[in-house]
N, C-alpha and C positions, 0 to 999 in steps of 0.2 A: 832537633828540637821536639819536644812532647807537644801533643794536640793542645794540652792545657795551656803550654806557654805561647804557643800560636794564637789561640782564641783570645787570651788576655790581650796580647799586643795588638792583634787586629781590633779589639774592643776600644783601645786607646785611640786608634786612628778612627775608626768608622762610628763608633758610639752606637752600639746596638740598642735599641729600645727594649725595656723591660717588659715582660709580659706579666709581672706581679704587681707592678707599682708604676708610678709617673716617672720617667726619667731614664737615664741611662742603666744598663743591666749592671747588677753587680756581679763580683767575682763568684760568689758562692752560686748566683743564680747560672752563671756560665757553666759551672762546674756540673750543676745538676742538669743542663742542656746535655753535656757530654754523657753523663751517667745514664740518662734516659734515651740515649741514641736519637736526639733531636738534631744532631748535626751530622751531616754526610760531606766527606773530602774524597774527590777524587773517586766518586763511587761506593766508598766504603764508610761505614759507620763505626769510627773508632772509639775506643775508651780514653779517658783523660790522661792515661800515662803512655799510650801508644804514641810512636814516633811519626811525625808527618813526612810523607813522601814528596819531596820537591821535584818538578815543580807543581804548584796547585793549579790544575786547569779549571776545576769547577768545584765549587763548594755551595751547598744548600743548607738553610736553617729551617727546620720543621717542614721536612720534605712530604710528610703524610697529612699535612694540613690544607686547608683551603686556600690559605695565604702562605705561598713558599717564598722565602728569600733567596735569591741566588746572587752568587758572585762570581 
């Protein structure tokens, strides 16, 4: 499963909040997060077409910001 597919499916379950507008993050916003290396999975910052190494033991959104989201 690609990181892009993984993040989209996780967004359907978790409903990530958008950083650009009010409400749920859009698919295009999720893709930009991956392109800008704002997603860290198992200690790596994958691009949107990389494969996810399962099991996912750690996931962080925006790891360089003041407000880090860990899963």
